[in-house]
TORKE-932072 format. One line per 3 residues: number of its first residue (from 1); for each residue x, y, z of N, C-alpha, C, CB. Coordinates in nm, 3 decimals. Atoms other than C-alpha are relative to their C-alpha. Glycine has a CB too. Layout:
NUM> X:Y:Z:X:Y:Z:X:Y:Z:X:Y:Z ~ ...
//
This chain:
1> 0.104:0.030:-0.084:2.143:0.530:-0.577:-0.136:-0.056:-0.081:-0.027:0.130:0.081 ~ 0.120:-0.031:0.048:1.844:0.362:-0.719:-0.114:0.081:0.109:-0.048:-0.135:-0.049 ~ 0.081:-0.105:-0.063:1.546:0.591:-0.637:-0.149:-0.055:0.044:-0.012:0.124:-0.106
4> 0.127:0.039:-0.023:1.285:0.341:-0.603:-0.011:-0.100:0.120:-0.053:-0.055:-0.123 ~ -0.012:0.103:-0.079:1.172:0.123:-0.309:-0.099:-0.056:0.030:0.051:0.020:0.092 ~ 0.148:0.064:-0.008:0.880:-0.123:-0.285:-0.015:-0.068:0.173:-0.013:-0.149:-0.142
7> 0.055:0.032:-0.155:0.725:-0.175:0.091:-0.032:-0.100:-0.003:-0.103:0.065:0.064 ~ 0.064:0.134:0.000:0.610:-0.544:0.137:-0.038:-0.023:0.151:0.102:-0.121:-0.061 ~ 0.026:0.113:-0.145:0.437:-0.609:0.503:-0.036:-0.157:-0.016:-0.138:0.053:0.090
10> 0.015:0.197:-0.014:0.439:-0.976:0.600:-0.056:-0.028:0.101:0.136:-0.101:0.016 ~ 0.058:0.069:-0.142:0.266:-1.180:0.864:-0.033:-0.127:-0.091:-0.158:0.089:0.099 ~ -0.004:0.163:0.052:0.295:-1.562:0.745:-0.028:0.005:-0.097:-0.075:-0.108:0.050
13> 0.015:-0.007:0.121:0.376:-1.512:0.430:0.125:-0.092:-0.105:-0.006:0.150:-0.015 ~ -0.092:0.096:0.050:0.618:-1.819:0.378:-0.005:-0.083:-0.139:0.002:-0.087:0.095 ~ 0.010:0.045:0.127:0.445:-1.942:0.081:0.029:0.072:-0.146:-0.113:-0.036:0.004
16> -0.022:-0.035:0.073:0.486:-1.665:-0.121:0.136:0.115:0.002:-0.111:0.016:-0.030 ~ -0.113:-0.142:0.000:0.782:-1.412:-0.027:0.133:-0.040:-0.074:0.053:0.053:0.177 ~ -0.140:-0.003:0.072:1.082:-1.559:-0.167:-0.067:-0.001:-0.136:0.119:-0.136:0.033
19> 0.026:-0.005:0.097:0.885:-1.590:-0.505:-0.048:0.154:-0.054:-0.074:-0.099:-0.003 ~ 0.006:-0.155:0.057:0.755:-1.207:-0.493:0.138:0.070:0.017:-0.117:0.095:0.087 ~ -0.151:-0.088:0.018:1.145:-1.087:-0.392:0.070:-0.024:-0.124:0.114:-0.040:0.114
22> -0.051:-0.001:0.121:1.271:-1.238:-0.670:-0.056:0.054:-0.141:0.021:-0.110:-0.010 ~ 0.021:-0.065:0.087:1.032:-1.154:-0.903:0.026:0.133:-0.014:-0.088:-0.021:-0.015 ~ -0.074:-0.160:0.020:1.083:-0.778:-0.838:0.118:0.047:-0.029:0.000:0.067:0.094
25> -0.165:-0.040:0.062:1.432:-0.815:-0.897:0.011:-0.021:-0.119:0.123:-0.075:0.052 ~ 0.007:0.067:0.162:1.368:-0.979:-1.241:-0.065:0.137:-0.084:-0.131:-0.169:-0.016 ~ 0.059:-0.084:0.091:1.194:-0.673:-1.340:0.095:0.106:-0.071:-0.107:0.066:0.069
28> -0.105:-0.082:0.110:1.342:-0.428:-1.625:0.025:0.140:0.069:-0.076:0.028:-0.173 ~ -0.050:-0.111:-0.045:1.417:-0.171:-1.354:0.040:-0.031:0.139:-0.092:0.109:-0.013 ~ -0.078:0.055:-0.109:1.628:-0.152:-1.065:-0.085:0.017:0.152:0.148:0.083:-0.001
31> 0.084:-0.061:-0.127:1.374:-0.134:-0.758:0.089:-0.070:0.150:-0.199:-0.067:-0.012 ~ -0.033:0.040:-0.128:1.501:-0.192:-0.412:-0.157:-0.074:0.077:0.065:0.148:0.081 ~ 0.097:0.035:-0.066:1.287:-0.391:-0.159:0.023:0.017:0.128:-0.035:-0.111:-0.027
34> 0.006:-0.023:-0.142:1.203:-0.324:0.208:-0.116:-0.136:0.044:-0.059:0.182:0.037 ~ 0.104:0.076:-0.074:1.009:-0.610:0.411:-0.026:0.041:0.130:0.030:-0.132:0.008 ~ 0.016:-0.006:-0.125:0.843:-0.522:0.715:-0.093:-0.099:0.083:-0.034:0.117:0.014
37> 0.033:0.123:-0.022:0.781:-0.856:0.885:-0.055:0.030:0.149:0.122:-0.108:-0.022 ~ 0.046:-0.006:-0.116:0.543:-0.858:1.192:0.040:-0.098:0.120:-0.119:-0.002:-0.025 ~ -0.015:0.123:-0.115:0.698:-1.141:1.411:-0.047:-0.128:-0.041:-0.082:0.028:0.132
40> 0.063:0.106:0.057:0.576:-1.409:1.153:0.029:-0.145:0.067:0.038:0.004:-0.140 ~ -0.038:0.122:-0.056:0.547:-1.733:1.357:0.048:-0.126:-0.109:-0.123:-0.042:0.083 ~ -0.003:0.082:0.083:0.591:-1.924:1.028:0.131:0.016:-0.086:-0.118:0.006:-0.065
43> -0.126:-0.003:0.035:0.951:-1.810:0.962:-0.022:0.081:-0.125:0.070:-0.138:-0.011 ~ -0.016:-0.105:0.152:0.872:-1.556:0.663:0.157:0.051:0.020:-0.134:0.173:-0.006 ~ -0.129:-0.045:-0.019:1.178:-1.346:0.819:0.119:-0.073:-0.012:0.003:0.043:0.103
46> -0.118:0.123:0.019:1.398:-1.651:0.804:0.076:-0.009:-0.142:-0.075:-0.154:0.019 ~ -0.042:0.013:0.142:1.367:-1.688:0.424:0.036:0.157:-0.044:-0.130:-0.074:-0.098 ~ -0.040:-0.151:0.076:1.400:-1.297:0.389:0.156:-0.002:0.043:-0.098:0.166:0.071
49> -0.150:-0.005:-0.059:1.740:-1.303:0.579:0.076:-0.114:-0.112:0.007:-0.059:0.195 ~ -0.074:0.093:0.093:1.853:-1.611:0.376:0.025:0.071:-0.126:-0.078:-0.133:-0.029 ~ -0.034:-0.094:0.096:1.800:-1.389:0.054:0.079:0.125:-0.022:-0.082:0.025:-0.025
52> -0.037:-0.125:0.007:1.963:-1.119:0.174:0.154:-0.018:0.000:-0.061:0.088:0.113 ~ -0.133:0.037:0.026:2.297:-1.300:0.114:-0.026:-0.027:-0.181:0.056:-0.151:0.109 ~ 0.006:-0.006:0.134:2.181:-1.302:-0.239:-0.004:0.149:-0.049:-0.116:-0.078:-0.044
55> -0.004:-0.151:0.022:2.083:-0.939:-0.245:0.018:0.081:0.095:-0.102:0.047:-0.050 ~ -0.050:-0.047:-0.112:2.304:-0.792:-0.005:-0.043:0.149:0.007:0.146:-0.023:0.006 ~ 0.064:-0.140:0.014:2.204:-0.438:-0.142:-0.097:0.094:-0.047:0.047:0.038:-0.026
58> 0.151:-0.039:0.057:1.882:-0.424:-0.230:-0.116:-0.030:0.056:-0.027:-0.051:-0.115 ~ 0.092:0.043:-0.079:1.697:-0.629:-0.008:0.019:0.016:0.157:-0.015:-0.126:-0.035 ~ 0.023:-0.053:-0.178:1.603:-0.485:0.380:-0.099:-0.102:0.038:-0.078:0.184:0.036
61> 0.094:0.033:-0.079:1.435:-0.610:0.652:-0.025:0.059:0.128:0.011:-0.109:0.013 ~ 0.032:-0.063:-0.093:1.274:-0.459:0.925:-0.069:-0.107:0.099:-0.076:0.112:-0.047 ~ 0.081:0.101:-0.078:1.140:-0.692:1.207:-0.065:0.063:0.109:0.082:-0.114:0.054
64> 0.080:-0.061:-0.118:0.874:-0.591:1.460:-0.054:-0.105:0.095:-0.122:0.083:-0.053 ~ 0.033:0.130:-0.117:0.759:-0.774:1.768:-0.160:0.022:-0.002:0.082:0.025:0.193 ~ 0.162:0.022:0.036:0.399:-0.886:1.680:-0.105:0.065:-0.117:-0.063:0.041:0.118
67> 0.115:-0.044:0.072:0.110:-0.821:1.498:-0.037:0.132:0.014:-0.104:-0.071:0.031 ~ 0.034:-0.156:-0.017:0.073:-0.425:1.486:-0.122:0.072:-0.094:0.139:0.080:-0.036 ~ 0.073:-0.063:0.119:-0.151:-0.367:1.174:0.081:0.034:-0.118:-0.066:0.125:0.041
70> -0.041:-0.105:0.070:-0.118:-0.254:0.868:0.055:0.104:-0.056:-0.015:0.011:-0.001 ~ -0.028:-0.141:-0.019:-0.115:0.097:0.877:0.134:0.051:0.056:-0.097:0.046:0.082 ~ -0.114:-0.075:-0.056:0.166:0.112:1.131:0.116:-0.078:-0.087:0.014:-0.013:0.182
73> -0.118:0.090:0.029:0.393:-0.151:0.930:0.001:0.116:-0.129:-0.020:-0.202:-0.027 ~ -0.047:-0.088:0.127:0.366:0.103:0.614:0.056:0.120:0.066:-0.126:0.045:-0.112 ~ -0.081:-0.130:-0.064:0.416:0.434:0.833:0.152:-0.019:0.055:-0.086:0.052:0.129
76> -0.193:0.023:-0.026:0.754:0.226:0.959:0.092:0.024:-0.092:0.051:-0.145:0.026 ~ -0.109:-0.003:0.151:0.849:0.164:0.588:-0.005:0.132:-0.045:-0.051:-0.102:-0.146 ~ -0.023:-0.157:0.081:0.777:0.532:0.493:0.098:0.052:0.052:-0.112:0.114:0.010
79> -0.104:-0.044:-0.054:0.999:0.652:0.746:0.127:-0.054:-0.031:-0.019:-0.004:0.112 ~ -0.115:0.043:0.017:1.248:0.422:0.687:0.039:0.052:-0.153:0.002:-0.152:0.028 ~ -0.028:-0.079:0.137:1.231:0.508:0.318:0.040:0.117:-0.013:-0.093:0.013:-0.071
82> -0.057:-0.110:-0.013:1.266:0.853:0.383:0.114:0.066:0.061:-0.064:0.039:0.027 ~ -0.161:-0.042:-0.073:1.542:0.867:0.599:0.093:-0.066:-0.143:0.049:-0.114:0.203 ~ -0.076:-0.013:0.118:1.704:0.700:0.286:0.028:-0.002:-0.134:0.038:-0.030:0.009
85> -0.051:-0.048:0.143:1.646:0.921:0.049:-0.061:-0.045:-0.121:0.133:-0.034:-0.020 ~ 0.057:0.025:0.131:1.435:0.722:-0.175:-0.089:0.115:-0.075:-0.082:-0.119:0.016 ~ 0.080:-0.112:0.073:1.229:0.954:-0.434:-0.157:-0.052:-0.047:0.093:0.046:-0.144
88> 0.138:0.072:0.051:0.940:0.689:-0.544:0.010:-0.111:0.113:-0.003:-0.069:-0.184 ~ 0.051:0.116:-0.134:0.810:0.490:-0.216:-0.150:-0.079:-0.071:-0.057:0.114:0.192 ~ 0.131:0.114:0.054:0.562:0.181:-0.331:-0.021:-0.093:0.136:0.055:-0.125:-0.161
91> 0.040:0.111:-0.093:0.336:-0.035:-0.113:-0.091:-0.117:-0.080:-0.088:0.069:0.128 ~ 0.073:0.091:0.072:0.237:-0.360:-0.208:-0.010:-0.131:0.058:0.050:-0.010:-0.123 ~ -0.032:0.151:-0.050:0.122:-0.711:-0.115:0.108:-0.073:-0.014:-0.075:-0.080:-0.046
94> -0.085:0.125:0.007:0.320:-1.023:-0.082:-0.060:-0.084:-0.032:0.062:-0.043:0.098 ~ 0.066:0.110:-0.003:0.064:-1.235:-0.177:-0.037:-0.034:-0.163:-0.123:0.021:0.101 ~ 0.053:0.021:0.175:0.047:-1.185:-0.595:-0.139:0.059:-0.018:-0.018:-0.179:-0.056
97> 0.128:-0.044:0.037:-0.266:-1.017:-0.573:0.006:0.129:-0.097:-0.079:0.029:0.129 ~ -0.084:-0.092:0.041:-0.032:-0.725:-0.666:0.037:-0.042:-0.146:0.116:0.011:0.096 ~ -0.127:0.071:0.100:0.122:-0.802:-1.014:0.106:0.075:-0.011:-0.034:-0.027:-0.150
100> -0.099:-0.100:-0.043:0.456:-0.682:-0.943:0.026:0.080:-0.143:0.145:-0.075:0.070 ~ 0.029:-0.061:0.139:0.480:-0.623:-1.336:-0.059:0.179:-0.002:-0.128:-0.111:-0.069 ~ 0.059:-0.149:0.029:0.240:-0.305:-1.270:0.111:0.082:0.089:-0.185:0.029:0.059
103> -0.071:-0.119:-0.073:0.514:-0.152:-1.039:0.020:0.087:-0.109:0.144:-0.035:0.078 ~ -0.064:-0.091:0.122:0.635:0.009:-1.370:-0.101:0.092:-0.041:0.049:-0.085:-0.135 ~ 0.102:-0.112:0.037:0.321:0.143:-1.454:-0.039:0.104:0.092:-0.117:-0.055:-0.034
106> 0.015:-0.094:-0.068:0.301:0.307:-1.147:0.111:0.108:0.006:-0.030:-0.049:0.105 ~ -0.132:-0.099:0.008:0.641:0.465:-1.169:-0.027:0.077:-0.107:0.147:-0.068:-0.022 ~ 0.033:-0.102:0.123:0.539:0.611:-1.486:-0.108:0.093:0.016:-0.036:-0.072:-0.126
109> 0.102:-0.078:0.003:0.228:0.734:-1.397:0.079:0.162:0.099:-0.149:-0.100:0.077 ~ -0.074:-0.118:-0.107:0.452:0.944:-1.103:0.092:0.090:-0.109:0.125:-0.086:0.146 ~ -0.095:-0.066:0.087:0.714:1.028:-1.380:-0.086:0.090:-0.104:0.094:-0.111:-0.076
112> 0.061:-0.099:0.108:0.427:1.153:-1.614:-0.061:0.134:0.092:-0.140:-0.087:-0.099 ~ 0.067:-0.102:-0.051:0.279:1.407:-1.348:-0.063:-0.016:0.142:-0.093:0.031:-0.091 ~ 0.074:0.017:-0.143:0.089:1.258:-1.077:0.106:-0.023:0.145:-0.104:-0.149:-0.017
115> -0.041:0.020:-0.126:0.220:1.260:-0.706:-0.035:-0.119:0.102:-0.034:0.103:0.049 ~ 0.041:0.126:-0.032:0.044:0.949:-0.607:-0.053:-0.032:-0.089:-0.066:-0.022:0.097 ~ 0.068:0.094:0.064:-0.051:0.644:-0.804:-0.060:-0.118:0.039:0.058:-0.027:-0.071
118> 0.068:0.106:-0.086:-0.305:0.406:-0.735:0.007:-0.097:-0.095:-0.149:0.028:0.059 ~ 0.022:0.093:0.089:-0.315:0.083:-0.905:-0.155:-0.038:0.044:0.115:-0.119:0.005 ~ 0.140:0.007:-0.006:-0.693:0.073:-0.945:-0.094:-0.104:-0.074:-0.035:0.115:-0.037
121> 0.068:0.115:0.049:-0.912:-0.208:-0.974:-0.131:0.042:-0.060:-0.019:-0.101:0.108 ~ 0.101:-0.020:0.086:-1.196:-0.005:-1.084:-0.024:0.115:-0.070:-0.095:-0.023:0.054 ~ 0.001:-0.131:0.085:-1.121:0.282:-1.281:-0.045:-0.035:-0.153:0.156:0.071:0.000
124> 0.029:0.031:0.065:-1.193:0.034:-1.537:-0.082:-0.132:-0.025:0.074:0.028:-0.030 ~ 0.068:0.127:-0.033:-1.481:-0.157:-1.495:0.015:-0.039:0.129:0.040:-0.106:-0.077 ~ -0.095:0.072:-0.149:-1.407:-0.409:-1.196:0.066:-0.101:-0.055:-0.093:-0.073:0.143
127> -0.074:0.101:0.056:-1.108:-0.611:-1.242:0.046:-0.079:0.099:0.101:0.044:-0.079 ~ -0.043:0.061:-0.108:-1.105:-0.842:-0.984:-0.028:-0.139:-0.029:-0.058:0.051:0.122 ~ -0.039:0.144:0.001:-0.994:-1.233:-0.978:-0.018:-0.068:0.111:0.126:-0.019:-0.031
130> -0.010:0.145:-0.093:-1.103:-1.532:-0.785:-0.061:0.072:0.110:0.171:-0.081:0.041 ~ 0.082:-0.005:-0.095:-1.295:-1.318:-0.541:-0.143:-0.028:0.006:0.014:0.094:0.035 ~ 0.187:0.019:0.044:-1.694:-1.401:-0.450:-0.021:0.128:-0.003:-0.128:-0.082:0.119
133> 0.070:-0.141:0.016:-1.916:-1.137:-0.547:-0.033:0.046:0.131:-0.133:-0.002:-0.088 ~ 0.076:-0.103:-0.142:-2.023:-1.067:-0.172:0.142:0.088:0.026:-0.063:-0.117:0.189 ~ -0.117:-0.096:-0.014:-1.654:-0.924:-0.145:0.025:0.092:-0.084:0.107:-0.054:0.005
136> 0.008:-0.097:0.106:-1.645:-0.771:-0.478:-0.089:0.133:0.063:-0.075:-0.075:-0.138 ~ 0.115:-0.065:-0.014:-1.950:-0.578:-0.391:0.024:0.079:0.132:-0.121:-0.095:-0.001 ~ -0.040:-0.074:-0.139:-1.811:-0.483:-0.034:0.102:0.074:-0.021:0.037:-0.085:0.118
139> -0.072:-0.105:0.056:-1.540:-0.330:-0.178:0.000:0.089:-0.098:0.070:-0.030:-0.017 ~ 0.014:-0.088:0.092:-1.634:-0.181:-0.482:-0.099:0.117:0.069:-0.054:-0.073:-0.131 ~ 0.051:-0.095:-0.074:-1.897:-0.002:-0.252:0.014:0.050:0.127:-0.086:-0.017:-0.003
142> -0.074:-0.079:-0.112:-1.667:0.088:0.024:0.049:0.133:-0.061:0.129:-0.085:0.062 ~ -0.057:-0.091:0.060:-1.511:0.303:-0.226:-0.125:0.110:-0.045:0.085:-0.066:-0.112 ~ 0.125:-0.082:0.025:-1.847:0.445:-0.343:-0.087:0.092:0.131:-0.100:-0.110:-0.060
145> 0.056:-0.033:-0.131:-1.926:0.501:0.034:0.063:0.130:0.065:0.021:-0.120:0.093 ~ -0.093:-0.083:-0.039:-1.628:0.685:0.069:0.030:0.132:-0.087:0.109:-0.077:0.013 ~ -0.010:-0.131:0.067:-1.628:0.912:-0.205:-0.121:0.072:0.052:0.004:-0.008:-0.162
148> 0.124:-0.090:-0.034:-1.983:1.019:-0.098:0.012:0.069:0.132:-0.132:-0.083:0.005 ~ -0.014:-0.037:-0.110:-1.895:1.097:0.241:0.137:0.096:0.004:-0.007:-0.118:0.082 ~ -0.109:-0.095:0.007:-1.556:1.281:0.151:0.013:0.117:-0.132:0.123:-0.092:0.000
151> 0.046:-0.062:0.109:-1.674:1.397:-0.185:0.130:0.056:-0.097:-0.097:0.113:0.053 ~ -0.121:0.006:0.106:-1.326:1.320:-0.357:-0.014:-0.124:-0.071:0.151:0.005:0.066 ~ 0.024:0.068:0.120:-1.338:1.187:-0.674:0.143:-0.136:-0.031:-0.009:0.139:-0.127
154> -0.092:0.138:0.033:-1.138:0.801:-0.653:-0.051:-0.092:0.014:0.108:-0.031:0.062 ~ 0.084:0.087:0.050:-1.245:0.556:-0.774:0.026:-0.187:0.101:0.043:0.010:-0.187 ~ -0.015:0.123:-0.098:-1.072:0.270:-0.546:0.077:0.057:0.112:0.079:-0.134:-0.065
157> -0.026:-0.081:-0.143:-1.028:0.443:-0.206:0.080:-0.118:0.079:-0.164:0.056:0.093 ~ -0.052:0.091:-0.102:-0.915:0.102:-0.044:0.125:-0.070:-0.044:-0.102:-0.102:0.038 ~ -0.130:0.095:0.048:-0.641:-0.005:-0.282:0.155:0.019:0.049:0.012:0.015:-0.154
160> -0.146:-0.004:-0.091:-0.312:-0.091:-0.134:0.100:-0.027:-0.059:0.016:-0.087:0.109 ~ -0.115:0.020:0.095:-0.105:-0.122:-0.449:0.050:0.158:-0.053:-0.054:-0.105:-0.137 ~ -0.035:-0.129:0.017:0.068:0.235:-0.469:0.141:0.050:-0.033:-0.036:0.054:0.105
163> -0.083:-0.050:0.015:0.322:0.450:-0.552:-0.034:0.157:0.026:0.044:-0.046:-0.108 ~ 0.008:-0.145:-0.038:0.398:0.794:-0.359:0.109:0.052:-0.025:-0.030:0.031:0.129 ~ -0.107:-0.058:-0.017:0.647:1.050:-0.432:0.056:0.056:0.122:-0.006:0.073:-0.072
166> -0.050:-0.024:-0.140:0.884:1.135:-0.132:-0.058:0.099:0.040:0.135:0.020:0.021 ~ 0.033:-0.118:-0.031:0.747:1.479:-0.117:-0.143:-0.025:0.052:0.019:0.097:-0.113 ~ 0.120:0.037:-0.069:0.396:1.322:-0.026:0.009:-0.037:0.141:-0.057:-0.102:-0.064
169> -0.038:0.060:-0.114:0.543:1.111:0.244:0.041:0.118:0.103:0.113:-0.101:-0.032 ~ -0.074:-0.121:-0.036:0.728:1.449:0.372:-0.117:0.070:0.032:0.098:0.069:-0.110 ~ 0.129:-0.113:0.018:0.413:1.667:0.354:-0.098:-0.088:0.127:-0.096:0.007:-0.211
172> 0.136:0.098:-0.083:0.129:1.392:0.548:0.092:0.005:0.113:-0.061:-0.193:-0.062 ~ -0.045:0.038:-0.152:0.192:1.406:0.913:-0.013:-0.142:-0.018:-0.097:0.061:0.137 ~ 0.016:0.150:-0.028:0.261:1.051:0.945:-0.054:-0.061:0.144:0.136:-0.057:-0.021
175> 0.057:0.045:-0.129:0.224:1.048:1.296:-0.167:0.021:0.041:0.084:0.073:0.101 ~ 0.122:-0.049:-0.019:-0.120:1.205:1.250:-0.135:-0.123:-0.043:0.002:0.139:-0.093 ~ 0.088:0.092:0.027:-0.252:0.909:1.069:-0.054:-0.112:0.093:0.046:-0.048:-0.094
178> 0.081:0.078:-0.110:-0.532:0.706:1.284:0.019:-0.152:-0.001:-0.155:0.027:-0.019 ~ 0.036:0.117:0.039:-0.615:0.425:1.089:0.106:-0.147:0.002:-0.042:0.036:-0.127 ~ -0.116:0.160:-0.011:-0.413:0.049:1.157:-0.053:-0.115:-0.129:-0.034:-0.112:0.204
181> 0.047:0.048:0.101:-0.632:-0.136:0.885:-0.020:0.028:-0.109:-0.062:-0.024:0.014 ~ 0.030:-0.052:0.124:-0.737:-0.126:0.558:-0.056:0.117:-0.008:-0.067:-0.072:-0.063 ~ 0.037:-0.151:0.015:-0.901:0.213:0.626:0.123:0.089:0.026:-0.118:0.044:0.104
184> -0.157:-0.064:0.029:-0.525:0.331:0.632:0.002:0.036:-0.135:0.132:-0.107:0.024 ~ -0.032:-0.031:0.146:-0.533:0.336:0.270:-0.105:0.109:-0.047:-0.009:-0.138:-0.096 ~ 0.102:-0.114:0.032:-0.851:0.545:0.260:0.072:0.156:0.062:-0.168:-0.043:0.090
187> -0.036:-0.087:-0.043:-0.676:0.790:0.477:0.115:0.045:-0.057:-0.001:-0.016:0.104 ~ -0.163:-0.054:0.082:-0.341:0.843:0.306:-0.046:0.041:-0.115:0.134:-0.122:-0.037 ~ 0.033:-0.049:0.092:-0.541:0.889:-0.004:-0.062:0.142:0.031:-0.070:-0.089:-0.060
190> 0.096:-0.128:-0.066:-0.779:1.148:0.159:0.087:0.127:0.014:-0.062:-0.036:0.165 ~ -0.071:-0.089:-0.116:-0.501:1.332:0.363:0.084:0.045:-0.136:0.095:-0.087:0.165 ~ -0.041:-0.027:0.139:-0.292:1.328:0.021:-0.066:0.152:-0.104:-0.046:-0.144:-0.069
193> 0.092:-0.075:0.085:-0.569:1.502:-0.190:-0.036:0.156:0.117:-0.162:-0.122:-0.045 ~ -0.005:-0.136:-0.077:-0.621:1.764:0.105:0.120:0.077:-0.018:-0.013:-0.018:0.148 ~ -0.118:-0.049:0.003:-0.269:1.844:0.091:0.028:0.068:-0.176:0.101:-0.130:0.055
196> 0.004:-0.058:0.123:-0.322:1.929:-0.282:0.092:-0.063:-0.103:0.029:0.136:0.015 ~ -0.106:0.111:0.103:-0.126:1.645:-0.453:-0.088:-0.051:-0.096:0.076:-0.148:0.082 ~ 0.081:0.130:0.133:-0.237:1.478:-0.787:0.025:-0.106:0.032:0.046:-0.013:-0.161
199> -0.026:0.162:-0.001:-0.343:1.130:-0.738:-0.044:-0.054:-0.122:-0.078:-0.081:0.116 ~ 0.030:0.048:0.164:-0.372:0.949:-1.077:-0.023:-0.141:0.039:0.141:0.020:-0.133 ~ 0.040:0.145:0.027:-0.550:0.590:-1.132:0.070:-0.044:-0.093:-0.134:-0.027:-0.034
202> -0.073:0.090:0.146:-0.363:0.320:-1.327:-0.075:-0.120:0.012:0.189:-0.045:0.001 ~ 0.067:0.109:-0.023:-0.582:0.039:-1.399:0.077:-0.139:-0.039:-0.124:0.018:-0.070 ~ -0.051:0.108:-0.021:-0.492:-0.298:-1.301:-0.069:-0.138:0.054:0.084:0.038:0.069
205> 0.091:0.093:-0.031:-0.623:-0.633:-1.258:0.046:-0.060:0.145:-0.008:-0.104:-0.118 ~ -0.026:0.032:-0.144:-0.639:-0.752:-0.861:-0.043:-0.157:-0.020:-0.099:0.100:0.124 ~ -0.003:0.096:-0.019:-0.601:-1.111:-0.833:0.009:-0.072:0.141:0.067:-0.013:-0.068
208> 0.016:0.046:-0.143:-0.698:-1.316:-0.498:0.105:-0.083:0.021:-0.129:-0.071:0.033 ~ -0.148:0.081:-0.041:-0.392:-1.486:-0.317:-0.040:-0.133:-0.046:0.052:-0.003:0.183 ~ 0.036:0.153:-0.003:-0.388:-1.878:-0.409:0.096:-0.024:0.084:0.001:-0.093:-0.134
211> -0.080:0.081:-0.091:-0.126:-1.928:-0.136:-0.018:0.067:0.127:0.150:-0.013:-0.040 ~ 0.003:-0.087:-0.188:-0.139:-1.812:0.277:-0.156:0.010:-0.018:0.103:0.215:0.037 ~ 0.127:-0.047:-0.066:-0.420:-1.683:0.452:-0.028:0.164:0.003:0.004:-0.053:0.151
214> 0.044:-0.114:-0.001:-0.626:-1.376:0.397:0.024:0.059:0.143:-0.131:-0.004:-0.045 ~ 0.001:-0.061:-0.123:-0.586:-1.097:0.681:-0.128:0.079:0.029:0.114:0.083:0.009 ~ 0.129:-0.077:-0.003:-0.928:-0.968:0.610:-0.085:-0.028:0.093:-0.069:-0.011:-0.109
217> 0.112:0.016:-0.089:-1.203:-0.943:0.871:-0.116:0.089:0.040:0.048:-0.023:0.097 ~ 0.117:-0.067:-0.010:-1.539:-0.806:0.986:0.065:0.156:0.080:-0.123:-0.106:0.096 ~ -0.047:-0.086:-0.086:-1.332:-0.568:1.229:0.050:0.134:-0.089:0.111:-0.075:0.086
220> -0.083:-0.078:0.063:-1.099:-0.411:0.953:-0.141:0.104:-0.088:0.126:-0.107:-0.102 ~ 0.071:-0.088:0.102:-1.425:-0.303:0.735:-0.089:0.089:0.132:-0.112:-0.107:-0.137 ~ 0.026:-0.082:-0.086:-1.578:-0.168:1.054:0.046:0.166:0.047:0.021:-0.074:0.072
223> -0.070:-0.084:0.003:-1.317:0.026:1.127:-0.017:0.123:-0.111:0.102:-0.065:-0.002 ~ 0.013:-0.068:0.145:-1.339:0.194:0.763:-0.174:0.034:-0.004:0.061:-0.126:-0.146 ~ 0.101:-0.098:0.002:-1.719:0.278:0.760:-0.013:0.102:0.121:-0.120:-0.072:-0.015
226> 0.017:-0.071:-0.093:-1.744:0.439:1.108:0.117:0.104:-0.019:-0.011:-0.077:0.122 ~ -0.097:-0.051:0.006:-1.383:0.577:1.082:0.001:0.142:-0.134:0.088:-0.123:-0.011 ~ 0.003:-0.101:0.098:-1.431:0.765:0.776:-0.065:0.107:0.000:-0.028:-0.039:-0.093
229> 0.069:-0.098:-0.073:-1.709:0.960:0.916:0.045:0.103:0.073:-0.062:-0.047:0.069 ~ -0.101:-0.071:-0.075:-1.483:1.063:1.185:0.116:0.082:-0.044:0.050:-0.080:0.067 ~ -0.054:-0.095:0.077:-1.228:1.178:0.929:-0.051:0.116:-0.071:0.047:-0.054:-0.070
232> 0.053:-0.129:0.088:-1.422:1.384:0.736:-0.050:0.078:0.102:-0.120:-0.027:-0.118 ~ 0.020:-0.079:-0.102:-1.543:1.560:1.051:0.120:0.063:0.037:-0.056:-0.065:0.102 ~ -0.135:-0.035:-0.042:-1.185:1.580:1.188:0.038:0.121:-0.089:0.105:-0.126:-0.015
235> -0.055:-0.091:0.112:-1.079:1.744:0.828:-0.011:0.140:0.020:-0.066:-0.025:-0.125 ~ 0.068:-0.155:-0.055:-1.311:2.078:0.938:0.099:0.061:0.080:-0.146:-0.009:0.101 ~ -0.076:-0.060:-0.087:-1.082:2.120:1.200:0.164:0.043:0.011:-0.028:-0.068:0.083
238> -0.161:0.025:0.034:-0.739:2.074:1.048:0.035:0.083:-0.113:0.040:-0.157:-0.042 ~ -0.078:-0.053:0.095:-0.495:2.264:0.839:0.071:-0.119:-0.115:0.108:0.081:0.084 ~ -0.061:0.055:0.092:-0.365:2.121:0.501:0.062:0.042:-0.046:-0.036:-0.038:-0.063
241> -0.102:-0.110:0.088:-0.051:2.323:0.397:0.020:-0.135:-0.147:0.210:0.060:0.122 ~ -0.019:0.043:0.140:0.028:2.259:0.021:0.126:-0.077:0.013:0.010:0.122:-0.110 ~ -0.109:0.068:0.007:0.307:2.020:-0.038:0.099:0.057:-0.111:-0.038:-0.135:-0.020
//
């Protein structure tokens, strides 16, 4: 059985999802794919179900009732992947902002000793295409802010292109992860470091979506700004057994 699964949360991604799935399965590595769909009214899940006839043993779909947040989608997927005994568990967006070819780079980083591999936009300069400067600056300085608050040296704390070894997700108490928006990415990285896992950043180029609609909102950034302080304070009162 292949040991790697790519988790892709979806909400209204009918313009991208078939191309993304076919691209992942065209890679020179045997990845499985798990789609977590939050009741997309545009029929994203119907496209996935149709593709399951082409990829019956490698494409999986979990449907949830309504939009419940990025963090809960990934946690649902993590628990599913742990239950099915995958050793390398990836997270990636459906909109091609993450280049599927880079999945192999993340896998290689974990093979070479990392417990968590981060597809980093900022480890070698700023590698972001098609974003307005205001959003680039907001994203970049969000990571600066998180490094300042947490004293953890990760250049791209908000990155959502990741590979986890299964032991990381088994050690991190997933039910205690509080954030549901993009701050979820911050909390997962911080918690992994606190448990003593090795995090490696792999340089990628992030390209903003050309199809579909972004899910970013001001509320997501507010959660991150206030939540990081709360997360740091709470960490003083919590034990993090080494994995």
